[in-house]
GUMI-541492 format. One record per residue: residue number from 1; x, y, z of N, C-alpha, C, CB in turn. Coordinates in pm, 1 decimal, padded with zeros to 6 digits, m for minus. Last residue first. Glycine has a CB too. Example, Ala and Ser with C-alpha at 12.3 -4.5 7.8 and 13.67 -1.06 7.14 Angstrom:
2
PT     k        nc1        nc2        nc3       cac1       cac2       cac3        cc1        cc2        cc3       cbc1       cbc2       cbc3
PT     2    01285.0   m00225.0    00708.0    01367.0   m00106.0    00714.0    01290.0    00003.0    00787.0    01408.4   m00059.8    00572.5
PT     1    01319.0   m00569.0    00780.0    01230.0   m00450.0    00780.0    01320.0   m00330.0    00780.0    01130.8   m00447.3    00904.6
//
This chain:
78
PT     k        nc1        nc2        nc3       cac1       cac2       cac3        cc1        cc2        cc3       cbc1       cbc2       cbc3
PT    78    18655.7    01258.8    00660.6    18538.9    01251.0    00571.8    18441.7    01361.4    00602.7    18469.3    01115.5    00584.3
PT    77    18871.1    01233.9    00823.7    18864.1    01350.5    00737.3    18749.1    01345.5    00637.9    18992.3    01365.7    00663.6
PT    76    18865.9    00994.0    00957.7    18857.5    01116.3    01038.3    18833.8    01240.0    00951.2    18985.8    01134.4    01120.3
PT    75    18909.0    00806.0    00760.7    18775.6    00814.0    00819.0    18757.7    00943.4    00900.1    18749.7    00691.6    00908.1
PT    74    19183.1    00817.8    00717.1    19093.5    00879.1    00619.4    18950.5    00894.5    00671.0    19092.7    00797.2    00492.9
PT    73    19276.8    00661.4    00929.1    19303.4    00805.8    00927.0    19209.2    00876.6    00831.4    19449.0    00833.6    00887.2
PT    72    19198.4    00408.2    00838.2    19140.2    00463.0    00960.6    19159.6    00614.4    00966.4    19202.8    00396.5    01084.4
PT    71    19352.9    00382.4    00606.5    19207.4    00371.5    00596.9    19139.1    00425.8    00723.2    19166.7    00225.2    00573.6
PT    70    19622.0    00408.8    00701.2    19561.4    00513.2    00618.3    19409.2    00504.2    00613.3    19616.6    00505.6    00478.2
PT    69    19672.6    00323.9    01049.7    19667.0    00288.7    00907.8    19589.6    00396.5    00830.6    19600.6    00149.1    00888.3
PT    68    19837.1    00560.0    01268.0    19726.3    00471.1    01234.8    19732.0    00434.5    01087.3    19590.9    00536.7    01269.1
PT    67    20176.2    00559.7    01387.1    20067.6    00616.8    01306.5    19960.2    00512.4    01277.9    20122.5    00673.3    01174.5
PT    66    20247.2    00476.6    01732.2    20267.0    00453.4    01588.5    20150.3    00514.8    01510.1    20279.3    00300.4    01557.9
PT    65    20215.6    00485.4    02001.6    20235.4    00612.7    01932.2    20256.2    00597.1    01781.4    20353.7    00684.5    01991.6
PT    64    20192.2    00207.5    02059.1    20086.9    00302.0    02098.0    20095.6    00433.3    02019.8    20095.3    00330.8    02247.7
PT    63    20346.1   m00017.0    02023.4    20317.9    00065.3    01905.8    20208.3    00169.9    01934.9    20275.6   m00024.4    01787.8
PT    62    20354.8   m00143.6    02269.7    20476.5   m00080.2    02220.1    20449.1    00013.0    02102.1    20577.1   m00186.1    02179.5
PT    61    20070.1   m00081.1    02481.2    20134.1   m00150.2    02369.0    20255.5   m00071.5    02320.6    20033.9   m00170.7    02253.2
PT    60    20084.4   m00064.3    02827.6    20059.6    00008.8    02703.7    20137.4   m00060.7    02592.9    20100.9    00159.9    02716.3
PT    59    19920.3   m00194.0    03115.7    20030.0   m00199.6    03018.9    19987.5   m00126.7    02891.5    20070.0   m00347.6    02987.4
PT    58    19857.5   m00201.3    03459.3    19824.8   m00141.3    03329.9    19945.6   m00153.0    03238.5    19781.7    00007.7    03345.8
PT    57    19952.7   m00296.2    03693.5    19829.7   m00356.7    03643.5    19792.4   m00307.1    03504.4    19716.5   m00329.0    03738.9
PT    56    20168.8   m00155.7    03783.2    20192.3   m00291.2    03738.4    20068.8   m00359.7    03681.9    20245.6   m00371.1    03850.5
PT    55    19972.4    00040.5    03994.7    20105.3    00019.0    03939.6    20125.5   m00128.7    03907.7    20213.2    00068.3    04037.3
PT    54    19744.3    00125.1    04106.1    19729.5    00038.9    03988.9    19864.6    00008.0    03924.6    19636.9    00104.5    03886.6
PT    53    19815.7    00298.6    04308.7    19753.0    00172.1    04348.2    19735.0    00076.4    04230.5    19618.2    00199.1    04412.8
PT    52    19919.5    00547.8    04263.0    20007.9    00433.7    04242.8    19944.3    00300.3    04275.9    20130.2    00450.6    04324.4
PT    51    19728.7    00715.7    04504.6    19814.2    00724.9    04386.9    19906.5    00603.7    04380.8    19896.3    00855.9    04388.7
PT    50    19428.4    00565.8    04619.0    19564.5    00608.7    04647.3    19643.9    00613.4    04518.8    19631.8    00515.5    04749.1
PT    49    19097.0    00689.5    04570.8    19202.4    00590.2    04546.3    19338.5    00650.0    04578.3    19198.7    00540.6    04399.6
PT    48    18804.7    00743.9    04751.7    18929.4    00802.6    04703.0    19034.7    00693.8    04688.5    18979.1    00914.2    04798.4
PT    47    18581.3    00634.4    04869.6    18584.0    00643.5    04724.5    18713.7    00697.4    04667.1    18473.0    00728.2    04679.2
PT    46    18598.8    00651.1    05147.1    18618.1    00520.2    05086.0    18632.1    00527.0    04934.4    18503.6    00430.0    05121.8
PT    45    18794.8    00938.3    05244.7    18668.1    00868.2    05225.2    18694.7    00738.9    05148.6    18565.2    00957.9    05149.2
PT    44    19016.6    01060.4    05497.8    18993.8    01000.8    05365.6    18858.7    00929.0    05360.1    19107.4    00902.4    05330.8
PT    43    19019.9    01361.2    05656.3    18971.0    01224.5    05675.3    18942.2    01162.8    05538.4    18843.0    01222.4    05765.4
PT    42    19077.4    01612.8    05584.4    19187.7    01534.0    05640.0    19148.9    01387.7    05656.8    19231.6    01591.7    05774.4
PT    41    18833.3    01720.5    05504.7    18932.7    01689.4    05402.4    19049.7    01606.4    05454.7    18984.8    01816.7    05342.9
PT    40    18527.7    01606.2    05618.4    18656.2    01656.9    05664.9    18763.4    01620.8    05563.5    18691.3    01600.4    05804.9
PT    39    18253.1    01685.5    05402.3    18334.6    01589.8    05476.7    18468.2    01653.7    05512.2    18356.1    01459.9    05394.8
PT    38    18017.2    01945.0    05465.9    18120.4    01885.3    05380.6    18204.7    01791.6    05465.1    18209.5    01994.7    05313.4
PT    37    17685.0    01889.8    05583.5    17821.2    01940.1    05603.3    17919.1    01869.5    05510.3    17864.8    01921.8    05749.6
PT    36    17389.5    01937.4    05535.5    17481.4    01860.0    05451.9    17623.8    01912.2    05467.6    17438.3    01865.6    05303.8
PT    35    17266.5    02100.1    05726.4    17209.0    01969.5    05694.8    17305.9    01878.6    05620.6    17084.3    01987.2    05612.8
PT    34    17429.4    02326.9    05734.3    17403.4    02252.5    05857.1    17349.9    02112.2    05828.6    17304.8    02328.7    05944.2
PT    33    17429.1    02415.1    05470.6    17557.0    02379.3    05532.6    17536.1    02297.0    05658.9    17637.7    02505.1    05565.1
PT    32    17154.3    02469.7    05442.1    17216.9    02365.1    05360.2    17348.5    02320.2    05421.6    17240.3    02415.2    05216.7
PT    31    17125.0    02687.5    05615.7    17055.1    02561.3    05644.6    17118.9    02446.2    05567.6    16905.0    02572.6    05608.8
PT    30    17281.0    02874.5    05475.3    17316.8    02835.8    05611.9    17252.6    02702.3    05649.2    17274.0    02944.8    05711.5
PT    29    17134.8    02897.7    05237.8    17272.9    02849.1    05232.1    17318.4    02801.9    05370.7    17367.4    02960.1    05179.0
PT    28    16894.9    03007.5    05335.2    16894.2    02877.0    05271.1    17034.1    02815.3    05268.5    16839.3    02888.4    05129.5
PT    27    16988.2    03258.6    05423.8    16927.5    03164.3    05518.1    16931.7    03022.4    05461.0    16781.4    03205.4    05550.1
PT    26    17075.0    03364.8    05179.0    17168.2    03351.5    05291.1    17116.5    03250.0    05391.9    17190.5    03487.5    05359.5
PT    25    16836.4    03366.3    05031.2    16948.3    03283.6    04986.5    17046.6    03260.3    05100.4    17019.7    03349.0    04867.3
PT    24    16689.6    03557.5    05173.2    16643.2    03419.1    05170.2    16757.2    03325.9    05129.8    16524.3    03403.7    05073.3
PT    23    16838.1    03785.1    05109.8    16827.8    03742.9    05248.9    16783.5    03596.5    05256.9    16729.1    03833.6    05325.7
PT    22    16792.6    03796.8    04829.4    16928.6    03780.4    04884.0    16929.0    03733.0    05029.1    17004.4    03911.5    04874.0
PT    21    16499.2    03817.8    04822.1    16569.4    03698.0    04775.1    16713.7    03686.9    04825.4    16569.5    03696.0    04624.9
PT    20    16366.8    04050.0    04883.5    16400.4    03961.3    04995.1    16480.3    03838.1    04952.2    16274.1    03917.2    05064.5
PT    19    16310.0    04168.8    04642.6    16395.3    04242.1    04736.4    16441.2    04154.0    04852.4    16321.3    04363.9    04790.2
PT    18    16125.4    03994.7    04523.2    16263.0    04002.1    04472.9    16357.7    04070.2    04570.9    16265.8    04075.8    04340.9
PT    17    15921.6    03810.9    04756.7    15949.7    03932.5    04680.0    16097.0    03939.0    04640.2    15911.3    04057.4    04761.4
PT    16    15827.3    03473.9    04712.2    15914.7    03566.3    04784.7    15938.6    03690.4    04698.2    16050.3    03497.6    04822.2
PT    15    15691.9    03294.2    04555.8    15611.5    03395.1    04624.7    15696.5    03498.7    04699.0    15517.7    03327.5    04722.2
PT    14    15883.5    03113.8    04472.4    15828.2    03205.0    04372.0    15744.7    03315.9    04434.7    15743.7    03127.9    04272.2
PT    13    15911.8    02969.5    04707.6    16021.2    03056.6    04663.3    15970.2    03157.2    04561.1    16137.0    02973.3    04603.4
PT    12    15669.9    02825.4    04704.9    15697.1    02920.6    04812.6    15807.9    03018.1    04773.4    15735.7    02846.1    04941.0
PT    11    15710.3    02669.3    04475.9    15597.7    02763.1    04480.4    15619.7    02868.0    04588.9    15465.1    02687.9    04505.1
PT    10    15930.8    02519.4    04561.1    15944.7    02609.1    04446.4    15832.1    02711.2    04444.5    15946.1    02529.5    04315.1
PT     9    15810.8    02375.3    04770.5    15922.9    02465.6    04797.5    15938.4    02565.8    04684.3    16053.6    02386.4    04816.8
PT     8    15618.3    02227.4    04627.5    15576.5    02319.3    04732.7    15685.6    02421.9    04762.8    15540.7    02241.9    04859.7
PT     7    15782.8    02074.5    04461.7    15690.0    02170.6    04400.6    15641.6    02272.2    04503.0    15570.0    02097.8    04338.3
PT     6    15912.2    01923.7    04659.6    15989.8    02008.0    04568.2    15899.0    02115.3    04506.1    16056.4    01921.4    04456.8
PT     5    15701.7    01780.8    04771.8    15772.7    01879.3    04852.9    15851.6    01975.2    04763.9    15866.8    01809.2    04952.7
PT     4    15426.2    01764.9    04537.4    15547.9    01712.9    04597.8    15613.2    01822.0    04681.9    15645.8    01661.1    04489.3
PT     3    15205.0    01908.0    04449.4    15182.9    01774.7    04505.3    15307.1    01716.3    04569.8    15134.3    01681.7    04398.2
PT     2    15038.1    02216.2    04413.6    15164.0    02145.1    04431.0    15139.3    02011.0    04498.8    15263.2    02229.4    04512.9
PT     1    14778.2    02265.9    04180.3    14817.9    02257.9    04319.3    14944.3    02172.2    04330.1    14703.1    02199.8    04406.3
//
């Protein structure tokens, strides 16, 4: 017997005849859009960073592109 809402929903979905699944999906998708609307793309959210906000905070070593020592390179080919 189903004990959680998720299990109850899955059991109910499993009882839907295959011919009705496309119609059920359409209804489910509509409900999902109403319950969880996407945020307005013109309205910035708190998690989005501005380009260039780390300017001057990051430095790259001068020898960044220099070849690795042979012992380290050899480890890649073992």
